[in-house]
N, C-alpha and C positions, 0 to 999 in steps of 0.2 A: 742522057747520063743522070744518075741520081744525084740529088742535092748533096747528100753526105759525101759521095765520091768526089764531087767538085770541091767541097770544103777541104778535103784531104789534099787535093792537088794544089789548091791555093796556099795552104799552110806549108806544104813541102817546098813549093817554089820560093816563097818568102824566106824560109829558114835556110834553104840552100844558097841563095844569093847573099843573104845577110852574113852567113858564116864565111863564104869565100871572099866577099868584098866585091869582086867584079868577075863576071863570066860572060862569054859569048853564048849565043843560043846553042851552038854546037857543043860547048863544054857543059851547058845545062843538060843537054840530051844525053851526053855520056854518063852523067850521074843518074839521070832519069831511067835509063835502060837497066841500071843495076837494081832498081826497085821492083817489087812485085806488082805495084800499081800500074807500071807501064805495059805489062803483058807483051813486052817486046816491040811496042809501037812508039815511035818518037813523037814529040810534041810538035805539031805543025806550026809554022809561024803565025797563021791566022788564029789558031787555038791559043797560042802563047799571048797574042795581043788581046784576045778576049779575056784571058785570065788576068792580064795586067789591068784592064779596065774594071773588072769585077773586084779585084783586090783594092783598087783605089776607091771604088764606091762603098765597099763594106768596111774597110779598115782605115781608109785615109792614107794608105802606104803607097808612095810613088816609086814605081820602078822605071828609071830613066835609062836611055841608051847613049853612051858616049862614043860618037862616031870617030872622034880623034884618037880613041884608045882601042882601035880594032873592033868597033861596034860591040863593046862590052856593056852588059847591063849591071846596074847597081841600085841600091836603095838610096834615093835622093834625100829623103827625110828620115834618116836613121834614128834621130832623137825620139821619134814616137815609139820606138821599140825599146828604149832605154829609160824613159821617164815615166812618171805616174800619170799617164794619159789614158783615156778611155780606149783609144786604139790599141795600146799595149795590153791593157787588161783583157779586152775582147779577144785579141789574137792569142794571148797566152792561155786564156781559158779554153778556146777552141783547140789549140795545139795540145794541151793536156788532155782534153776530152777525146781527141782523136787517138792519142796513145792509149788511154784507158779503154776505149771502145774496142781496140785491137787486142786487148789483154783479158778477154773474158775467161780464159782458162786459169788465170791467177787472180781473179777478183778478190778472193778471200785473203790474199796476201798483199793487197794494196789498201793501206789504211789512210783515211782522210779525216780532216777536222770539220766539224759542223759549224756553219756560220749561222747563229741564231738570228732570224729575221722573218718578218711577215711579208712574204712576197706580194700579197695583194695590196698592202699599204704602200710598199715601195713602188708598185706599178701605178697606183693612184697618184702618188706624189709626183712621179715623173710625168704623168699625163697632165697634171695641174701645171707643172713647169712649162710643158709644151704649149698648153692652151693659154698661159698667162693669167690664170685664175687663182683665187685664194682657196685655202683649205680650212676645214674646221676639225680640230683634233681634241680628243680626250687623252690626257697624258698622266702617267703615274710616275712620279719622281721617287727615287730611293729615299726611304724613311717616311714617306707620306702614307697615311692610312687610306686615303681615297684619291681617285684621279682628279686632276685639275680639269674642270669641265669647260667645254665650248670655247677653246681658244681659236680665234680666227687669225690666220697667219698667211704671210706671203711666202711661197716656196722658192728659195734661192738656188740651192744646189744640194747634191748628196755626195757623201764621201764614205769609202770603206776604210776602216782603221781598226787594227787589233781584232779581226774576225767579227766586227760589228758594223752595221750600216748606220750612218748618222746623217742628219739633215741640218742645213743652215736655213733658218727661217727668220722672218721679220714681222714684228707687230705692225699693223697698219698705223698710219699717222693718227693722232699726234704723238703717240709713244715712239714708234719708229725704231725700236731697239732690235739688234740682231742677236740671236742666240742659237744654241745647238740642241737638237733633239736626238735621242737614240731610238731607232725604230723598234727595238725589242721592248720598249716601254710605252709605246703608243697603244692605247686601249682601243681606239677607233679613229678612223680618218675618213672624212667626207670631202669630195670635191664640190665647190660651190660654183655659181655662175658669175660671181663678182670678179671683175677684172682688176688687175693691178699693173703698174708700170715697173718692169724690171730695168734697173739702170743699165744703159748700154755700155757704160765705162766701168762696170763692176768687174773686178778681176777675181773670178772664183778660184782659179789655180793659185793665185797669190795670197788669198785670204789666210791660209795656214802655212805659207811657205817658210816663215821664220818660227814656226811652232813645232812642238813634238806632239804627235797625235792630233787631238781635236780641241785642245784647250788653247784659247787665245785670250791672254790677259794683258791689256794695255799697261797695267801697273808693273808688269815684269818686263823690263827693257831687253832688247836684243843685245847680246854680248858674246864675246868669244869664250868658249869653254874648252879647257885643256884637260884631257884625261890620259892616264897611263894604264895600259893593258899588259898584264903579265902572262907569261907562258903561252898556252894555246889560245887564250882569249884574244890575243892580238891577231891571230889568224881568223878567228870567227868574225871580228870586227872588220877585217879587210874584205871578207866575203859578203857580210851582211851589215852594212853601215847603219849606225843608229839614226842618222839624218842625212839628207842629200848634200848638206854642206860639209860633211866630214872629209877630212884629208889627213894623211899621215905626215907628221912633221919631224919625226925622229925615231930611230930604232937601234936597239942593241940586241944581243943574243937573249937577254932576259926579258925585255919589255919593248913596247912601242908606244909612242905618244901620238895622240890624235887630237886635232883641233876641230871644233864644231862652232858654227855661228848660228845662234838661235835664241829664243826666249826661254830660259830654263824655269818653266813653271813646275808646279808640284807633280804633274803627270810625267815629267822627265826624270823625277827622282826614282821611279819604279825600276826602269832598266838598269840604273846605276846600282841600286840596292840589291837587285836580283843577282848581280854578278859577284856579290860578296867581296872577298879579298882579291879577286882577280882583276879588279879595277880600282884605281885611286884617282880622285879628282884633284888636279893640281891648281886649277884656277877656274873661276874667281874664288877668292878665299871664303866668301860667305857661303858658296855652294859646297865647298869642301867641308866647312864647319857643320852645315846642315846634314849632309850625308853621314858624317862621322857621328853626329848626335843621334840620328835615327838608328844607326848600327848599334850604338851603345844602349839605346832604349830597348831595342829588340833583344840584346844580350841579357838585359836585366830580367826579361820574362822567363829566362831559363835558369835563373839562380835559385 
């Protein structure tokens, strides 16, 4: 069987079980026979078990069988399909790719956004992470006339945010400071043979957990932010939360209040300002004052 066909079957199997919650193999086959992929042939138990193993190896998704519930299958670690994990990103990307590949007749009617990134540099960076070796980069900062030359850095992790790839890197000792690079501003990147020790207890997922985007500023403490969304904006925020900590704490016919727990750095101002009068910051007061000041400054430009 072709690799592409297998990928389609893996994606279909995970999505089917995930949507239903729990299914027996018989119930899975009932759904499978309704698809064109089946060609009228059921999934044999041996094939199903091979698919489960492959899905675990590729995506880290565990399909378990609950014998006490009529031998129903379910996704044991559903959180990987709902959080910002690499498994979720890979699976979502392949799932969308499968849909697009089957839509060749309407390709000109499917519009995507470009993610500016140098794939070669991203590949080199990940190879350096895997090998535990330092990199050497030339980097052009915004506002600088020439690139910063020959920075030797320890590659910690990569993050996709706002349609851009970023990297967290560290200067070797004695400096030892951590900072963020944008891949679209890397002029050149070389992988060295120089080893470095990546801290085993470093929490990559937790580094930006209390941040918005890729700005982590210790000078801006984590606090609760309360915003009020008016009209349709409340529906948009329910579907696409601003932050993983967001929760709805009150609602009327006219508005809904949402609470977020994060470090409200300047990067967090942008999504608030972009929504104009559709959002009002209720707390903390300093943030409400700052957003109001920036709205007023923008209005002055049009006088």
